[in-house]
C-alpha positions in Angstrom: -17.4 27.4 1.2 -18.4 28.5 4.9 -19.4 25.3 7.2 -21.4 25.6 10.3 -19.8 24.1 13.5 -22.4 21.2 13.2 -21.3 20.4 9.6 -17.7 20.5 10.6 -18.2 18.1 13.5 -19.9 15.8 11.0 -17.3 15.8 8.5 -14.5 15.2 11.3 -16.5 12.4 12.3 -16.9 10.8 9.3 -13.6 11.2 8.4 -12.4 9.8 11.8 -14.7 6.7 10.8 -13.1 6.2 7.3 -9.5 6.5 8.8 -10.4 4.0 11.6 -11.8 1.6 9.0 -9.3 1.8 6.5 -6.2 2.0 8.8 -3.9 4.2 6.6 -3.8 7.8 5.5 -1.4 9.6 3.6 -0.6 13.3 4.3 0.0 15.7 1.2 0.5 19.2 0.2 -0.9 19.8 -2.9 -0.2 23.8 -3.5 0.7 24.2 -7.2 -1.3 21.1 -8.5 -4.0 22.1 -11.2 -7.6 20.8 -11.1 -7.1 18.5 -13.8 -3.8 17.1 -12.0 -5.6 16.5 -9.0 -8.3 14.4 -11.0 -5.5 12.6 -12.5 -4.0 11.5 -9.3 -7.6 10.5 -8.2 -7.9 8.1 -10.9 -4.2 6.7 -10.4 -5.3 6.1 -6.8 -8.7 4.5 -7.6 -7.4 1.1 -8.4 -5.5 1.1 -5.4 -8.6 1.6 -3.0 -7.6 4.8 -1.8 -9.6 8.1 -1.9 -7.9 11.2 -2.3 -9.3 14.8 -1.4 -8.6 18.1 0.0 -9.4 18.6 3.8 -9.4 21.6 6.2 -6.8 21.1 8.5 -9.0 21.9 11.6 -11.5 19.0 10.5 -8.4 16.7 9.8 -6.8 17.6 13.5 -9.8 16.7 14.9 -10.4 13.5 12.8 -7.2 12.2 13.5 -7.7 12.7 17.6 -11.2 11.2 17.3 -9.5 8.2 15.6 -7.2 8.1 18.6 -4.1 8.4 16.5 -1.0 9.9 18.5 2.0 11.3 17.7 1.1 13.6 14.5 3.3 16.2 14.1 1.9 19.9 14.0 3.7 20.5 10.7 1.3 18.4 9.1 -1.9 20.8 9.5 -0.3 23.8 8.2 -0.9 24.9 4.7 -2.7 23.2 1.9 -3.4 19.4 2.8 -4.8 16.7 1.1 -5.0 13.2 2.2 -5.1 9.7 0.8 -7.2 7.5 3.0 -7.3 3.7 2.7 -6.1 1.2 0.2 -2.8 -0.9 0.2 -0.4 1.0 1.5 2.3 0.0 -0.9 0.2 0.5 -3.8 -0.9 3.8 -2.6 2.6 5.1 -1.9 3.8 3.6 -5.4 1.2 5.6 -6.9 1.8 8.7 -5.0 5.7 8.5 -5.4 5.0 7.9 -9.2 2.9 11.0 -9.6 5.3 13.0 -7.5 7.9 12.3 -10.3 5.3 13.8 -12.8 4.3 16.5 -10.9 6.9 18.0 -8.5 4.2 20.3 -6.7 2.7 17.2 -4.9 4.7 16.8 -1.7 4.3 13.7 0.4 4.5 14.9 4.1 4.0 11.8 6.0 1.8 8.5 6.4 0.0 6.8 9.3 -0.7 3.2 9.0 -1.5 0.5 11.7 0.0 2.4 14.6 3.3 3.7 12.9 4.0 6.8 11.3 5.9 7.3 8.1 8.2 10.3 6.8 8.5 11.1 3.0 11.7 9.1 2.7 10.2 5.9 4.3 7.0 6.3 2.0 9.6 6.0 -1.0 10.9 2.9 0.4 7.3 1.4 0.7 6.8 2.3 -2.9 9.5 0.0 -3.8 8.2 -3.2 -1.9 5.4 -4.0 -4.1 1.9 -4.5 -3.4 0.4 -7.3 -1.3 -0.9 -9.2 -4.3 2.8 -9.0 -6.2 4.4 -10.0 -2.5 1.6 -13.0 -2.4 2.4 -14.4 -5.6 6.0 -14.1 -5.0 5.7 -16.3 -2.0 3.4 -18.8 -3.6 6.1 -19.1 -6.5 8.7 -19.9 -4.0 6.4 -22.4 -2.1 5.5 -23.9 -5.2 9.2 -24.5 -6.2 10.2 -25.6 -3.0 7.5 -28.7 -3.0 8.3 -29.2 -6.7 11.9 -29.9 -5.8 11.4 -31.9 -2.7 8.7 -33.9 -4.7 11.9 -34.4 -7.4 14.4 -35.5 -4.7 11.7 -37.9 -3.2 11.0 -39.3 -6.7 14.8 -40.0 -7.4 15.6 -43.1 -5.4 12.5 -44.8 -6.9 13.2 -43.8 -10.5 17.0 -44.9 -9.8 15.7 -48.1 -8.6 13.4 -48.4 -11.5 16.2 -47.9 -14.0 18.3 -50.4 -12.1 15.7 -52.9 -12.3 15.1 -52.4 -16.0 18.9 -52.6 -16.8 18.9 -56.1 -15.1 16.0 -57.2 -17.1 17.4 -56.0 -20.3 20.8 -57.7 -19.2 19.1 -61.0 -18.2 17.1 -61.1 -21.4 20.2 -60.9 -24.0 
């Protein structure tokens, strides 16, 4: 599909705005994946909030520069490129890594999130840390346990004092 210069410019501006709003973009190589596989990957990424699509390298490069993202390796824009934009970084990384285990044709190139570039090895590490919701629930559980233990420790002297009083009453009553 041939795009006019204006259409390319418009697409890169839209992608730039989307990247700026989302804050996260994953770069992948998809050569060898079938359309059905791509659709399955989109379905797996949908719950994470990420949008997966194929983009022209020139449009991607221009969008990255418009979004004022620095440090992009020129190798990112060589060969067929698809990007996942948005979503929880850990959840998207997990979905991509899990899909890559099923379909070796998907290659993780890099990820950019909140001013930091990640390579493939780091993306795989991100996939192991859990989603934001999982980590928040773990934190809430830990805080609840700490509060519950503190309450038990604070109640112990009162409870022990009550046992002593009850024992004295029983002793006096006999």
